[in-house]
N, C-alpha and C positions, 0 to 999 in steps of 0.2 A: 576471444570470448566476450560477449556483451549480454545484456538482458534487455528485453523489450516488454513493457507493461501495457496491455490493452485493457481499457475499462469503459464502463458507462455508469451514469448516476441512476440509481434505482428510485423510481417515483419522483423524478426531477421536477415534474410539473406541479408538485405540492407547493413549491416556492418559486418566485420569480428568479430567473437564471442569474441575475446580477447579485443575488444574495449569496450564492455559493461560488459563482464564477471567479470573483476577484481573489478569494482566499485560495482556491485551487490553483489559479495562475501563479500566485505568490509561491506556493510550494514547488510547482513545476519550474519556475524560474531559477530555483536554487539548484536544479539538475543541469540546466543548460539553456541555450537560447531557443526561442520559437522562430521559425517552424522547423529548424534542422534537428532539434533534439526532442521537441514535443509539439503536439497540436491538439486542439479541442475542435471537434467537427460534428456535423449532424446534430448540433444543439447540445447533446449531453454525453457524447462519446469522446474519449481521449486516448492518446498513445504517447508514451515517452520511452526514450532510449537511455539506459543506465550503463555507463562504462564498466563499472565494477559489479558483476553479478551478485557478489556477497552483500551489497547494499540494497538489493531489490526488495526483499521482504520488508525491511524496515521502512522503506519509502511507501510501500503498499499499506502498511499498518498506519503510518502517519496520515496518508490520504483518508483511510477509513475513519480514523479518530477525528480528523477535521470535519468530515461530513456528518459524523454522529453528533458533533456539537450543534449541528443544525437540524438534527432529527432526520437526516438523510443517510444513505448508504451507497456503496458502489459494488459492482461486480468487477473483478480484476483477474486477468490471466497473465502470469509471468512466463515468458519464453526465454530460454537460455541457449545460446549457440553462437554462430558466426554472423558477421555482416559482410555480404558479398558485393553489395551495391550501395554506395554512399551518395544520396541525392540531396538537393538543397532543402527538400521537405521530407520529414520523417515518413509521411504517408507514401512517398515514392521510393524509399530505401527498401532493401531486400536482404535476404539471408535466412539461415535456419532459425535464428532467434525470432525474426518477424513471423515466419511461417508457423512456428510452434505456438507463439503467443496468440496469433489470429485463429488458428484451428482450435486451440483450447478454449478461447473466449467464446467461440460459437457453441460450445457444449455446456457452458456454465448454467444458462437459464434452464435448460432441460433437466440438468442434474440438481437444480436448486442449490447451487454452491456459489458463494460470493468471492472466493479466493482460491486459486490453485496454481500449480507450477508444472511446467513441462521443460525438462532439461535434455531429453533424449536418452537419459539413463534410467531404465525402467525400475530398477531396484530402489534407487534414491527417490524417484518420483512417487513410488508407491508409499514409501515410509513418510516422506515429508507431507504428502497430501492427506494421509491418514491423520497425522499430527495436526495439520491445518483444520481438517474437519472437526476434530475434537476441540481445538482452540476456538473455532468459530461458534461453538455452542455458547460460549460466554461473550466473545467479541461482538457477535451480532446483537447481543442484548445490552450493550453499553448504553447507559443513559447519559444525558448531557454532561453531568458533573464528572462521571467516570471518564468520558471521552476527553473532556477538557484537561484532566489530570494527565492522561496518556499523551495527549498532544504536546503539552508543555514539557513533560519529562523526556519525550523523544527528541524534541527540538532543542532542548537545553540539558544535555546529558551530564554536564559537569556540576549542575546545581544540586545543592543539598535539599532535603525535604523542607527545611525551614525556608530556603530561598524560593522553592517552588510555591510554597504557601503564600509568600509575599506577592508572587506573580498572580496568584489566584484570589488573593484577598482572604485567605483562611489561615488557621494556625497549623502547626506541625502535626498535631494529633488528628486534625481533619484530613490532612494530606495522607497520613498513614491509613486512615479508614477508607478513603477513596481509592488508594493504591490497592488495598486488599479487595475491595468490591470489584475493581477492574481486573483482578487477577494479573496485575502488571508484572509481578515477578515471573509468572509462568510465560507471559508474552516475551519477556527478555530471554528466558531459557530457550523458548522455541526459536526466536530470532538468532540466538547464538549458535544453536545446533545447526540451523540452516547455513549461516555464514561460514562456520568452520568446515562443514562437509561439502559445500559447493566449491570451496577453494581447492578441495582435493580432486575435483573432477578434471 
């Protein structure tokens, strides 16, 4: 079982590509090497393979938070399944995880949804995608300060609020306020529910 995340940058032309490209590549490089594990293609579309499906939602939220710090966003489809063909480039690999991710991605724009999951388990998919749609009602509204807090907190999970504040140049009380505005505790609960339940599949 692996997961494949297929995405594109929404309104990418609002900024020169080098403004968001380097930061996105930095995140993707933590997953694995290019082009076997990830690629950016057609200017603003990207795909990455994640060995542990339980980590996929956290990575998607990390990418979303990073783009929100730049006042951008992404549409992302997570497919979970098998990998039947391993190629030198991820765009040439195949399997049910790739098919599910690609097919789901094609529907996102029409559904006006920015993040969804297809695991082949209809009950689980129905529950997690309902939870995601509810979560996106506030994640899609993150302002730069909230997104910066989420990004630092996800990338440095062992840090205290005081240490996060030092990274952001704000005090602990301001960290607490931003965390509340971002609904970060709910984000963590959603991510924990996903990771715990996908491991049972």
